[in-house]
C-alpha positions in Angstrom: 136.7 81.6 83.8 134.5 84.6 83.0 134.4 86.3 79.6 136.7 89.1 80.6 139.4 86.7 81.7 138.9 84.7 78.5 139.4 87.9 76.5 142.7 88.6 78.2 143.8 85.0 77.7 143.1 85.2 74.0 144.9 88.6 73.7 147.9 87.0 75.3 147.7 84.2 72.8 147.6 86.6 69.9 150.7 88.4 71.3 152.5 85.1 71.7 151.5 83.5 68.4 152.4 86.6 66.4 155.7 87.3 68.2 158.7 86.9 65.8 162.4 86.4 66.2 165.2 88.5 64.6 164.8 86.7 61.3 161.1 87.4 61.0 160.0 83.8 61.9 157.2 83.2 64.4 158.7 82.2 67.8 156.0 79.6 68.1 155.9 77.6 64.8 152.6 77.7 63.0 152.3 73.9 63.4 152.4 74.4 67.2 149.9 77.3 67.3 147.0 75.4 68.6 143.5 76.7 67.8 141.5 78.0 70.7 138.2 76.3 71.5 136.0 78.6 73.5 133.1 76.8 75.1 130.4 78.6 77.0 126.6 79.4 77.2 125.0 81.2 74.2 124.7 84.9 74.3 127.5 85.4 76.8 129.7 87.6 74.5 132.1 85.2 72.7 131.6 86.9 69.4 131.8 90.4 71.0 135.2 89.8 72.5 136.6 88.6 69.2 135.7 91.9 67.7 137.2 93.8 70.7 140.4 91.8 70.5 140.9 92.4 66.8 140.4 96.1 67.3 142.6 96.4 70.3 145.4 94.3 68.7 145.1 96.0 65.3 144.7 92.8 63.4 142.1 91.4 61.0 139.0 89.5 61.8 136.9 87.1 59.7 133.9 85.7 61.5 131.6 82.8 60.5 128.7 80.9 62.1 129.5 77.5 60.6 125.9 76.2 61.0 125.0 78.6 58.2 127.3 76.7 55.8 127.1 73.5 53.7 130.0 71.2 53.1 130.5 72.7 49.6 130.8 76.3 50.9 133.1 75.2 53.6 135.6 73.1 51.6 134.9 74.4 48.1 133.4 72.8 45.0 135.0 69.7 43.3 136.8 70.2 40.0 138.3 67.6 37.7 142.0 68.1 36.9 144.3 66.1 34.7 147.6 64.7 36.1 150.3 62.3 35.0 151.6 59.7 37.4 154.2 57.1 36.4 153.9 58.3 32.8 150.2 57.6 32.6 147.4 60.3 32.5 144.8 60.4 35.2 141.8 62.6 36.2 141.8 63.6 39.8 139.4 65.6 42.0 140.5 68.8 43.5 138.6 71.6 45.1 138.0 75.3 44.5 139.1 77.6 47.3 136.8 77.4 50.3 134.5 80.4 50.7 135.9 80.8 54.3 139.5 80.8 53.3 138.8 83.1 50.4 137.2 85.5 52.9 140.4 85.6 54.8 142.4 86.7 51.7 139.7 89.2 50.9 140.0 90.7 54.4 143.8 90.9 54.0 143.4 92.9 50.8 140.6 95.1 52.2 142.1 95.9 55.6 145.8 95.6 54.9 146.1 93.4 57.9 148.2 90.3 57.0 147.6 88.8 60.4 144.3 88.2 62.2 141.8 85.9 63.7 139.5 83.4 61.9 136.6 83.0 64.2 134.2 80.0 63.7 131.1 80.0 65.9 128.9 77.0 66.8 131.6 74.7 65.6 130.2 71.7 67.6 126.7 72.1 66.1 127.4 71.3 62.5 125.6 68.7 60.4 126.8 65.1 60.1 128.2 65.8 56.6 130.2 68.8 57.8 131.5 67.3 61.1 134.5 65.6 59.5 135.5 68.9 57.8 135.4 70.7 61.2 137.6 68.1 62.7 140.1 68.4 59.8 140.0 72.2 60.2 140.8 72.0 63.9 143.5 69.4 63.5 145.1 70.6 60.3 144.0 74.3 59.9 142.6 73.5 56.4 139.3 73.6 54.6 139.4 71.2 51.7 142.9 71.4 50.2 143.5 75.0 51.3 145.2 76.1 54.5 144.5 79.1 56.7 147.2 81.7 55.9 150.1 81.9 58.3 149.6 84.7 60.8 145.9 84.0 61.2 144.9 82.5 64.5 142.0 80.1 64.7 139.4 80.6 67.4 136.4 78.3 67.5 133.4 78.7 69.8 130.6 76.3 70.8 127.9 75.7 73.4 127.9 72.9 76.0 125.4 70.1 75.3 122.9 71.3 77.9 122.2 74.4 75.8 121.9 72.8 72.3 120.6 69.3 71.5 122.6 69.5 68.2 125.9 69.5 70.0 128.4 66.9 69.0 131.2 65.8 71.3 134.8 66.2 70.2 137.1 63.2 70.4 140.3 63.1 72.4 142.4 63.3 69.2 140.8 66.6 68.3 140.8 68.0 71.9 144.5 67.2 72.2 145.2 69.6 69.3 143.3 72.7 70.7 143.5 75.0 73.7 140.1 74.6 75.3 138.8 77.5 77.4 135.5 77.1 79.4 133.6 80.3 80.0 130.9 80.9 82.5 128.4 83.8 82.9 129.4 86.5 85.4 127.1 89.4 86.3 129.9 91.5 87.8 131.9 91.4 84.6 128.8 91.9 82.4 127.9 95.0 84.4 131.2 96.6 83.6 130.5 95.9 79.9 126.9 97.1 80.3 128.0 100.5 81.7 130.6 100.9 79.0 128.1 100.2 76.2 125.2 102.2 77.7 122.9 99.4 78.7 119.7 100.8 80.1 119.9 101.5 83.8 116.6 99.8 84.5 118.2 96.5 83.4 121.3 96.9 85.5 119.2 98.0 88.5 116.8 95.1 88.2 119.7 92.5 88.0 121.2 94.0 91.1 117.9 93.1 92.8 117.4 89.8 91.0 120.9 88.5 90.4 119.8 85.0 89.6 117.7 86.2 86.7 120.8 87.5 84.7 121.3 84.1 83.0 119.2 81.0 83.2 118.2 78.1 81.0 115.4 75.8 82.1 113.6 72.8 80.5 110.0 72.5 81.3 107.0 70.6 80.0 106.2 73.6 77.9 109.7 73.7 76.3 112.9 75.8 76.9 112.8 78.9 79.0 115.9 81.0 79.0 117.4 84.4 79.6 120.9 85.4 78.2 123.2 88.4 78.4 122.5 89.0 74.7 118.8 89.1 75.4 119.3 91.8 78.1 121.5 93.9 75.9 119.2 93.7 72.8 116.2 94.6 75.0 118.1 97.6 76.3 118.5 99.0 72.8 114.7 98.7 72.3 113.9 100.3 75.7 116.0 103.4 74.9 114.3 104.0 71.6 110.8 103.2 72.9 111.3 105.7 75.7 112.4 108.4 73.2 109.4 107.7 71.1 107.1 107.5 74.1 106.0 103.9 73.1 104.9 101.7 76.1 106.9 98.6 76.9 104.5 95.7 77.6 105.2 92.3 79.1 104.7 90.8 75.6 107.5 93.1 74.2 109.9 92.1 77.0 109.0 88.5 76.5 110.3 88.7 72.9 113.8 89.2 74.3 113.6 87.6 77.8 112.1 84.2 76.9 111.2 83.2 80.4 107.5 84.2 81.1 108.0 84.7 84.9 111.1 86.9 84.5 109.7 88.9 81.6 106.5 89.6 83.6 108.6 90.6 86.7 110.9 92.9 84.7 108.0 94.6 82.9 106.5 95.4 86.3 109.9 96.5 87.6 110.5 98.8 84.6 107.2 100.6 85.2 108.3 101.1 88.8 111.8 102.2 87.8 110.4 104.9 85.4 108.0 106.0 88.2 110.9 106.3 90.7 112.8 108.4 88.2 109.9 110.9 88.1 109.0 110.7 91.7 112.5 111.4 93.0 113.4 113.7 90.1 116.9 112.4 89.5 117.9 115.4 87.4 117.1 117.7 90.3 119.2 115.7 92.7 122.2 115.9 90.3 121.8 119.7 90.1 121.7 120.0 93.9 117.9 120.6 94.2 117.4 118.1 96.9 114.0 117.9 98.6 113.8 116.8 102.2 110.6 114.9 101.3 112.7 112.8 98.9 115.3 112.1 101.6 112.6 111.1 104.1 110.8 108.9 101.6 114.0 107.1 100.6 115.2 106.6 104.2 112.0 104.7 105.0 111.6 102.9 101.6 111.8 99.2 101.1 115.2 97.9 100.2 114.4 97.2 96.5 113.3 100.9 96.1 116.5 102.0 97.7 118.5 99.9 95.3 116.5 101.3 92.4 117.3 104.9 93.3 121.0 104.0 93.8 120.9 102.4 90.3 119.2 105.4 88.8 121.9 107.8 90.2 124.8 105.5 89.2 123.5 105.0 85.7 122.9 108.7 85.1 126.3 109.6 86.4 127.9 106.9 84.3 126.2 108.2 81.2 127.3 111.8 82.0 130.8 110.7 82.6 130.8 108.8 79.3 129.9 112.1 77.5 132.8 113.8 79.3 135.1 111.0 78.2 134.1 111.5 74.6 134.6 115.2 74.8 138.0 114.7 76.4 139.1 112.3 73.7 138.0 114.7 71.0 139.6 117.8 72.6 142.9 116.0 73.2 143.1 114.7 69.6 141.9 118.0 68.2 144.7 119.8 70.2 147.3 117.5 68.7 146.0 118.1 65.2 146.0 121.9 65.7 149.7 121.7 66.6 150.4 119.9 63.3 148.2 122.4 61.5 150.3 125.3 63.0 153.4 123.7 61.5 151.7 123.0 58.2 148.9 125.7 57.8 147.4 124.4 54.6 144.0 123.2 53.5 145.8 120.1 52.1 146.8 119.1 55.6 143.2 119.4 56.8 141.9 117.5 53.8 144.3 114.6 54.3 143.6 114.6 58.1 139.9 114.4 57.4 140.3 111.5 55.0 142.4 109.6 57.6 139.8 110.2 60.3 137.0 109.1 58.1 139.0 105.9 57.3 139.5 105.3 61.0 135.8 105.8 61.6 134.8 103.4 58.9 137.2 100.8 60.3 135.7 101.2 63.8 132.2 100.7 62.4 133.3 97.3 61.0 134.2 96.2 64.5 131.0 96.7 66.4 132.6 95.2 69.5 135.1 98.1 69.7 135.0 100.8 72.2 131.7 102.7 71.8 133.1 106.0 73.2 136.0 105.7 70.7 133.6 105.4 67.8 131.5 108.3 69.1 134.7 110.4 69.5 135.8 109.5 66.0 132.5 110.7 64.5 132.6 113.9 66.5 136.2 114.5 65.5 135.4 114.2 61.8 132.7 116.8 62.3 135.1 119.1 64.1 137.8 118.8 61.5 135.2 119.5 58.7 134.3 122.7 60.6 138.0 123.5 60.9 138.3 123.5 57.1 135.5 126.0 56.9 137.0 128.2 59.6 140.5 127.9 58.1 139.2 128.9 54.6 137.4 131.9 56.2 140.0 133.3 58.5 143.1 131.1 58.6 144.8 129.4 61.6 143.9 132.2 64.1 140.2 131.7 63.5 140.5 127.9 64.0 142.5 128.5 67.2 139.8 130.9 68.6 137.0 128.3 68.0 139.2 125.7 69.7 139.5 127.9 72.7 135.7 128.1 73.0 135.5 124.3 72.8 138.1 124.0 75.6 136.0 126.3 77.8 132.9 124.2 77.1 134.8 121.1 78.0 135.8 122.6 81.3 132.2 123.6 82.0 131.0 120.1 81.2 133.5 118.5 83.6 132.6 121.0 86.4 128.9 120.3 85.9 129.3 116.6 86.3 131.7 117.0 89.2 129.0 118.9 91.0 126.5 116.1 90.0 128.7 113.5 91.7 129.1 115.6 94.8 125.4 116.2 95.0 124.7 112.5 94.6 126.9 111.7 97.5 125.2 114.4 99.5 121.7 113.0 98.8 122.7 109.4 99.5 124.6 110.4 102.7 121.5 112.4 103.9 119.2 109.4 103.3 121.4 106.6 104.6 124.6 107.8 106.3 127.4 105.2 106.5 125.2 102.2 105.9 124.9 99.2 103.6 123.1 101.4 101.1 126.2 103.6 100.9 128.2 100.4 100.3 125.8 99.5 97.5 126.2 103.0 96.0 130.0 102.9 96.0 130.0 99.3 94.6 127.6 100.4 91.8 129.8 103.4 90.9 132.9 101.1 90.9 131.2 98.9 88.3 131.4 101.7 85.7 134.8 102.3 84.0 133.6 105.9 83.2 133.1 106.6 86.9 136.6 105.4 87.7 138.0 107.5 84.8 136.2 110.6 85.9 137.2 110.3 89.5 140.8 109.8 88.5 140.6 113.0 86.4 138.5 115.2 88.7 138.7 113.7 92.1 135.9 113.4 94.7 136.5 113.5 98.4 133.4 111.7 99.3 134.2 108.9 96.9 137.6 108.4 98.3 136.3 108.6 101.9 133.7 105.9 101.5 135.8 103.7 99.3 138.5 103.6 102.0 136.1 103.2 105.0 133.5 100.9 103.5 135.1 99.0 100.7 138.6 98.2 101.7 137.8 96.2 104.8 136.1 93.0 105.8 132.9 94.9 106.6 132.4 95.5 102.9 132.7 91.9 102.1 130.3 90.8 104.8 127.7 93.4 103.9 127.8 92.7 100.2 127.5 89.0 100.9 124.4 89.7 103.0 123.0 91.8 100.2 123.7 89.0 97.6 122.2 86.3 99.8 119.0 88.3 100.7 115.8 87.2 99.2 114.9 90.8 98.4 111.1 91.1 97.9 110.0 93.4 95.1 107.6 94.7 97.6 105.7 97.1 95.4 105.1 94.5 92.6 102.6 92.5 94.6 
């Protein structure tokens, strides 16, 4: 299954394992709560979904990469204790609490979550001395002489042997005590994640053209060559900051993340083209409705890879804009609810307590980097808004705060209207250049990859979007065209 399906399966497991009967007992006894063994390629997002699941299920999370540990840190240090057996004194060896188990209890105290996930990564890559401990852990949920607390699910992750020469096979006895989930890379699922987390549009557009370059591992005479989803996402972070600072991105820089020389070279060239297209077509002008006939004519006659690049540029910019709208919407809705409470309790004490609560929520979100990025941004903005409310309240009371809120509501409406126009103008441009063609299918498909586009359209509507979705995406023609696009050996014509 893909990583999105695996996430849903683990969420369902959390719900089932933590379900209780009327007496407060777990419906599935702890002894029958099998650990989950998540097996899949490196860099596919196994750790990220653990963070997301913990945040969405409101439970704790303790995460360890077990290859960073020795036998002593995993099971604890030996100590000599004195015992009496059969009336005779003996010295016996016991162990201090495992660092990992201790971290679970520390997380319980820190977060207040008595239930959670203990996530152990790279479990099948441990040293020979630690391997028996990992088997004991999976079979008995213990490290040394200490058990994982009840209410804490065990999820372990590992890589198949083709990706890591240190991998050790699990025996049948161990596999018969776990729930094994095999995960494969899936570009379509990753694109949804990429749009949600603001991955640079050049990467998304490039992978639409070169789908086979999304994830690959090769063994050559010169060693391993590989590309992973993690590599693309980390490269994206660098690209954004480099662009802001006007620092050139060289093939060597790309190769530090995309460790496959041919793909790194090709993407570096594509990135240069992508930035050039952005300027040549002036994407911001298109979104504002300043559409030049010369741009329409050029795109109509352009090679297919250039057409896909412009489609990607438009879709990425729209998704970013709609993400901003989503953050504003979340802040405004929560702010409105807080103001209703403030009206009932018009005191600075209420605002102070509210701000403390929001800051605590923001700090908790920061500790779960896999949580919703827009939610984290909204939490930060809301803290700033409530801090401003305190100043306004001190200066002029509730009426002053309400007046300022009215201004922010008007700004929100203006923002939504601006981006609604941008969506309409994008359709006008694509329609003028392509009409009802496979390029329009590609544009609709790209828009549908972004959760922010789907949210925005559900809120604001768009006649063109609904028209082309119905006529081009909900019939066999869409499937046939998209299969043709996927199977095409699309030349990056301008790279040669």
